[in-house]
C-alpha positions as CSV (number, residue, x, y, z in Angstrom):
1,M,-260.8,-134.5,9.6
2,T,-258.0,-132.3,9.1
3,L,-254.9,-132.4,6.7
4,K,-252.0,-133.1,6.9
5,I,-250.0,-130.5,5.8
6,N,-246.3,-131.0,7.9
7,E,-245.7,-135.0,6.5
8,N,-246.1,-133.1,3.0
9,R,-243.6,-130.3,3.7
10,N,-241.3,-133.4,5.1
11,A,-241.5,-135.4,3.0
12,Q,-239.0,-136.7,-0.2
13,K,-240.8,-135.6,-3.5
14,Y,-237.1,-135.3,-5.6
15,T,-234.0,-137.4,-5.6
16,W,-231.1,-135.7,-4.8
17,Q,-229.8,-136.0,-8.5
18,I,-232.4,-134.0,-9.5
19,Q,-232.3,-131.7,-6.1
20,L,-227.9,-131.4,-7.7
21,G,-230.6,-130.7,-11.2
22,R,-231.4,-127.7,-10.0
23,I,-229.2,-125.4,-8.0
24,A,-227.3,-126.3,-11.2
25,W,-230.2,-125.0,-13.7
26,A,-230.4,-121.7,-11.2
27,F,-227.3,-121.3,-12.3
28,G,-227.7,-122.2,-16.2
29,E,-231.4,-120.2,-16.2
30,F,-229.2,-117.2,-14.8
31,I,-227.2,-117.5,-17.7
32,F,-230.4,-118.1,-20.1
33,R,-232.1,-115.0,-18.1
34,L,-228.6,-112.5,-19.3
35,I,-228.5,-113.9,-23.3
36,P,-229.9,-111.2,-25.6
37,R,-233.4,-111.2,-26.3
38,P,-232.2,-112.0,-31.0
39,L,-230.3,-114.9,-29.6
40,F,-233.0,-117.5,-30.0
41,E,-230.4,-120.2,-30.4
42,T,-228.5,-120.0,-27.6
43,R,-230.6,-120.1,-25.3
44,C,-232.2,-123.9,-26.6
45,W,-228.0,-124.6,-26.5
46,I,-228.3,-124.2,-22.7
47,L,-231.9,-125.7,-22.4
48,R,-230.1,-128.9,-24.7
49,L,-227.0,-129.1,-22.0
50,F,-230.0,-129.1,-19.2
51,G,-231.9,-132.2,-21.2
52,A,-234.5,-130.4,-23.3
53,K,-235.3,-131.8,-26.4
54,I,-235.6,-128.9,-28.2
55,G,-236.4,-128.7,-32.1
56,R,-235.0,-126.2,-34.9
57,R,-236.2,-122.3,-34.5
58,V,-237.3,-122.3,-32.0
59,H,-238.3,-118.8,-30.0
60,L,-238.0,-118.9,-26.5
61,Y,-237.3,-115.0,-24.8
62,N,-235.1,-115.0,-22.3
63,S,-237.8,-113.8,-19.7
64,V,-239.4,-117.4,-20.1
65,K,-239.9,-118.9,-17.1
66,I,-239.3,-123.0,-17.4
67,T,-239.0,-125.3,-13.9
68,F,-237.1,-128.6,-15.3
69,P,-235.6,-128.1,-18.8
70,W,-235.0,-131.9,-18.8
71,L,-238.5,-132.5,-18.8
72,L,-239.3,-130.8,-22.0
73,E,-239.4,-131.4,-25.7
74,I,-240.3,-128.6,-28.0
75,G,-240.4,-129.0,-31.8
76,D,-239.6,-127.1,-34.7
77,D,-240.6,-123.6,-35.4
78,T,-242.5,-123.3,-32.2
79,A,-242.6,-119.9,-30.2
80,I,-242.7,-119.5,-26.6
81,G,-242.9,-115.6,-25.7
82,E,-242.2,-113.5,-23.2
83,R,-242.7,-113.9,-19.4
84,A,-244.7,-117.6,-20.4
85,R,-244.1,-119.4,-17.4
86,I,-243.3,-123.7,-17.7
87,Y,-244.4,-124.8,-14.9
88,N,-243.2,-128.9,-15.9
89,L,-243.1,-131.0,-12.9
90,G,-244.8,-133.0,-14.9
91,K,-243.3,-133.8,-18.5
92,I,-244.1,-130.7,-21.0
93,T,-244.3,-132.2,-24.8
94,I,-244.8,-128.8,-27.6
95,G,-245.1,-130.2,-31.0
96,A,-244.3,-128.2,-34.1
97,R,-245.3,-124.6,-35.1
98,V,-246.9,-124.4,-31.9
99,T,-247.2,-120.8,-30.1
100,V,-247.1,-119.8,-26.9
101,S,-247.7,-116.2,-26.0
102,Q,-246.3,-114.3,-23.6
103,G,-247.9,-114.7,-19.9
104,S,-249.4,-118.5,-20.4
105,H,-248.7,-120.5,-17.9
106,L,-248.2,-124.1,-18.9
107,C,-248.9,-125.7,-15.3
108,A,-247.5,-129.4,-14.9
109,G,-248.3,-130.0,-11.0
110,S,-250.7,-130.0,-8.3
111,H,-251.6,-131.5,-4.9
112,D,-254.3,-134.4,-4.6
113,Y,-256.9,-132.4,-2.1
114,R,-258.0,-135.8,-1.8
115,S,-255.2,-137.1,0.2
116,P,-254.6,-135.5,3.7
117,T,-250.9,-135.2,3.1
118,M,-251.9,-133.6,0.1
119,D,-249.6,-134.8,-2.1
120,L,-247.5,-134.0,-5.0
121,Q,-248.6,-134.7,-8.7
122,K,-246.4,-134.6,-12.0
123,L,-248.7,-134.9,-14.7
124,P,-247.8,-134.2,-18.5
125,I,-249.1,-131.7,-20.3
126,T,-249.0,-132.0,-24.5
127,I,-249.3,-129.6,-26.6
128,A,-249.9,-130.4,-30.7
129,D,-248.4,-129.5,-33.9
130,D,-249.8,-126.1,-35.0
131,A,-251.2,-125.0,-31.9
132,W,-251.9,-121.6,-29.9
133,I,-251.8,-120.8,-26.4
134,C,-252.6,-117.2,-26.9
135,A,-252.0,-114.6,-24.4
136,D,-252.0,-115.4,-20.5
137,A,-254.0,-118.7,-21.2
138,F,-253.3,-121.6,-18.4
139,I,-252.9,-125.0,-19.1
140,G,-253.6,-127.2,-16.4
141,P,-252.4,-130.3,-15.1
142,A,-253.1,-133.8,-17.4
143,V,-254.2,-131.9,-20.6
144,N,-253.5,-132.4,-23.6
145,I,-254.3,-129.4,-26.7
146,G,-255.0,-131.2,-29.8
147,N,-253.6,-130.1,-33.3
148,G,-254.4,-126.5,-34.4
149,A,-256.4,-125.5,-31.6
150,I,-256.3,-122.7,-29.6
151,V,-257.2,-121.7,-26.2
152,G,-258.1,-117.5,-26.1
153,A,-256.8,-114.7,-24.1
154,R,-257.1,-115.5,-20.9
155,A,-258.4,-119.3,-21.4
156,V,-258.8,-121.9,-18.4
157,A,-258.6,-125.2,-19.9
158,M,-258.5,-127.9,-17.0
159,K,-259.7,-130.1,-19.7
160,N,-258.3,-131.6,-23.0
161,V,-259.8,-129.0,-25.8
162,P,-260.1,-131.5,-28.9
163,A,-258.1,-130.8,-32.3
164,W,-258.5,-127.6,-34.5
165,T,-261.4,-126.1,-31.6
166,I,-260.9,-122.9,-30.4
167,V,-261.8,-122.6,-26.2
168,V,-262.0,-119.1,-24.2
169,G,-263.0,-118.3,-21.2
170,N,-263.1,-119.6,-17.2
171,P,-263.6,-122.6,-18.1
172,A,-262.2,-123.1,-21.6
173,T,-266.0,-123.5,-23.2
174,H,-265.6,-124.5,-27.3
175,I,-266.7,-121.8,-29.4
176,K,-266.1,-122.8,-32.9
177,K,-264.0,-124.9,-34.9
178,R,-260.7,-123.2,-36.2
179,S,-260.3,-123.5,-40.2
180,L,-257.4,-122.1,-42.0
181,R,-258.4,-119.7,-44.9
182,V,-257.5,-121.7,-48.2
183,E,-255.1,-118.9,-49.4
184,S,-255.0,-117.8,-53.5
185,E,-251.7,-118.4,-55.7
């Protein structure tokens, strides 16, 4: 039994429309990166121009790497930190009030390791409202991060993370429930 890697390499994975979009985005991404740090709304405007659905008051830093803007949805008041990688071969949906910290990697693509041709998989990721993806964390394909969940620094989440839980490590392991402190008036 051997892999048929050449068949994978020669397979048509994207339509010509998507290929043209990728070429156009290469120029759009160049401009995205040139926009000074505090001009968040301008970067959001560029992403919307390329089909992203971006909420209000979203902070995306100019070093964020986005593969396909048209497969990205971000809710209001969300922040995506320096050097975060949004490898969205499949759709990535990020809710409201989410923090994706610096260096995090959201990976919505993989290969079917059982297939001799290692077929490309474009699997979605969903990060629900009020979640926090800490620095350098990795979120794998087809993973859902629940409301208010925290994926700790450098954690590797390859399975769903339930709402209001904190996971750390590789593989990400539940350590406790997340609870919010009640602020006194």
